[in-house]
C-alpha positions in Angstrom: 107.2 97.1 63.7 108.8 97.0 67.1 107.8 94.7 69.9 108.4 95.7 73.6 108.2 93.2 76.4 108.7 94.4 80.0 109.7 91.9 83.0 110.6 92.4 86.4 107.5 93.9 88.2 106.7 92.4 91.6 105.4 93.0 95.1 107.8 94.8 97.1 107.9 96.4 100.7 108.7 100.2 101.0 112.4 100.8 100.9 112.9 97.8 98.6 114.3 97.8 95.3 113.4 96.3 91.8 114.9 96.3 88.3 112.5 96.4 85.4 113.7 95.3 81.9 112.2 95.9 78.7 113.4 93.9 75.4 112.9 95.4 72.0 112.6 93.2 69.1 111.7 93.6 65.5 112.8 96.4 63.4 114.7 98.2 66.1 117.1 100.2 64.0 116.2 103.7 64.2 115.0 103.9 67.8 115.8 107.3 69.0 115.0 107.1 72.7 113.3 104.7 75.1 111.5 105.5 78.3 109.5 104.1 81.2 105.9 105.5 81.8 103.7 104.4 84.7 99.9 104.5 85.6 98.7 104.2 89.0 95.2 103.6 90.1 93.0 106.7 89.0 96.0 108.3 87.3 97.2 109.0 83.8 100.1 107.6 82.3 103.1 109.7 83.4 106.9 109.7 82.1 109.2 108.1 84.9 112.4 108.2 83.0 113.8 108.4 79.4 117.2 107.8 77.7 118.3 108.7 74.3 120.8 106.7 72.1 123.5 109.0 73.3 122.6 108.1 76.7 121.1 111.3 78.0 118.7 110.6 80.7 115.5 112.3 82.3 113.6 111.5 85.3 110.6 112.8 86.8 111.1 114.9 89.8 109.3 112.3 92.0 111.8 109.6 91.0 115.0 111.6 90.7 117.6 110.1 93.0 115.8 106.7 93.5 115.6 105.5 89.9 118.1 104.9 87.1 117.2 104.2 83.6 119.8 102.5 81.5 120.0 101.3 77.7 122.3 98.7 76.2 121.6 97.6 72.7 117.9 96.5 72.4 117.4 96.7 76.1 116.2 99.5 78.6 116.2 99.0 82.3 114.9 100.9 85.1 116.7 100.4 88.6 114.2 101.4 91.5 115.5 102.0 94.8 114.1 102.9 98.2 110.6 102.3 96.6 107.6 104.1 98.1 103.8 103.2 98.1 103.0 105.7 95.8 105.4 104.0 93.1 102.7 101.6 92.9 101.6 101.4 89.2 101.7 99.5 85.9 105.0 100.5 84.4 105.3 100.7 80.4 108.2 100.5 78.3 108.1 102.9 75.4 110.3 103.4 72.5 110.3 106.3 69.7 111.6 106.3 66.1 111.1 109.3 63.8 107.4 109.2 63.1 106.8 106.0 65.1 105.9 105.1 68.8 105.8 101.7 70.4 104.5 100.7 73.9 104.8 97.4 75.8 102.2 95.7 77.6 103.1 96.7 80.9 104.4 95.3 84.3 102.8 95.6 87.6 104.8 97.1 90.5 103.2 97.0 94.0 104.8 98.5 97.0 103.1 97.8 100.1 103.9 96.5 103.5 
């Protein structure tokens, strides 16, 4: 079992920055990749960024060049720059093992003036 706990969500003005953190605990050995998803109002849960154990990253087109995902041991981070109102969403941490998937509880990011 793996537990994921997100932190760092906040209210920020357009153009501002935030860093989200996700701490993985429990039986974390064997995690192959970690990712951030988000779910806005009236939307599904969409992939924002992912990172493999080797450090290979992937980004949604809507955030490429503005967001950066990084991974360090049991932690995964999402640096968010030049935030836009459309980035407003609950952001969820995700971890994948072979045959197992885990989700955090989510952290709210609100971008508004």
